[in-house]
N, C-alpha and C positions, 0 to 999 in steps of 0.2 A: 054634424058631419058636413063637409063641403067638398065638392068635386070640381077640379080645375083641369079642363082638357087642354092638351097640347094643340097648338094651331100653327099653320104655316106663317112664318114671319115675313116671308117674301112672296106671298101669294099673288100680289099684283104684278110682280116681276115675272112670275111663272105664266100668268095669263097673258102678259104682254109678249113674252117669248112665243107663246102659241099663236097669238094674234098677228105677229110679224111673220112667223114661219109659214102659216097657211097661204097668204098671198104670194110670198116668195116662191114656195114650192109650186103653186098653181101657175105663176108666170113662167117658171122654168119648164113646167110640163107643156104649157101652150107653145113656148118657143123651142121646145125639144132640146133644152140645154141641161146637162146633167148637174153642173155645179150648183145652181140655185135650188134644184130639186133636193140635193144632198143637204145644203145648208138649211133649207126650210124644214126638211124632215128632222134634222138634228135639233133645231129650235123647238119644234113641236114635241119631239120625244123628251127633251130635257125638261120642258115645262110640265108635261104630263107626268113624268116620273117623280118630279118634286111634289106635285099635288097628290099623287097616289101613294106617297111614302107611308110605310107602316107606322112611322113616328106619330102621325096624326091620330092614331088610335090610342095612344098613351094618355093617361090622366093621373093627376096627383090628387089623392084623397087625404083629407086632414080631419082628424077627430081628436077627442081628448086623450087617446092613448098614443098617438103618433101620426106619422105620415106614411103613405104607401104610394109607390109608383106602379101602375098596373095597366094592363089592357083589359078589354072585356072578358078575355079568356084566361088570363094568368097574371100573377103578381110578379113584377120585376124585382122589387124589394120592399120590405117593411122596415120602418125605423121608429122605434119607440123614442119619445121625447128624452128619456133618460139616457139613450144611446147616442144622442147627437154630441159629437165631439166639440163643434163650435159652429156658430153662425156669424158670418160677416155681413152686416146689414148697412145699406145706404138709404136712409129715409128720404133724402133729397131726390134720389133717382128712382126709388121704389124697387131697388135691386137687392137681392140677398143670395148668399151661397150657403147651403146647408151641408156641412161636412159630416158625413156618416162614418168616417174612419177609413174609407177606401173610395176610389173614384166610382166604382160600380154601385156604391151606396150613398152617393152624394147627388145633389140637385141644385141647379141655378135657377132662380126666379128672375128672369130678365126684365129690368126696368128700362128707363130711358137711357139709350146709348150702350146697353150691355151687349157684348159680342156673343150672341146665341143665334143659331139658325132656326129657332122656334120661338113661339110666343105662348102665353098661357091665358086661359079665360079667367077673368076677374082677378088679375094679378094683385091689385091693392088688398083685397080680402085675404088672399093667400099669404102675402107678405105680413100682414097684421097678425094672422093666426099663428104663423111660425114664430114671430118675435114674442107673441103673448105666451106661447106654450113652452118655449125653451127657457131654462133657468137663466136669469140675468147675468150670472158670472160666466156664461158660455157665449154671450152675445157681444160682439165687438162692433161698435157703430163707427162708420167712416163716412167721409164726404162722398167718395166714389170708390168702388171696389178696386179699381186699378191702382189706387193710392195706398192700399193696404200693404204693410210691411210685416213679414213673418217674424 
């Protein structure tokens, strides 16, 4: 069994937002000007909300029976390997999309250049585990996911 936690993909940008917002709000407070205080507070709030998102409590668990997306308290969904409709995999970018038959039962493992707001811990191992467990006739290999034609 392997566990792959969701991580903020834009964590540095969130910290930069907070780092810029604090001095802007402080300067606005010193100068008693409301606009910089508001912009600074907005930047601080946006960065803090992104970093505190409940999405970062999610994890993908993979074992011989299938994969599960869960939080420490509850399962979002479980997907047996036999229930996987298809996997679109790009070994060159390390990206794959696992189609569980419905959007709420599908997951994207974002590799290089994948448009996802999250990252995953140890993505190469997760990618390899998915491709190894799903029957070969359900895996479509592509150069890049955006080039996949249905």
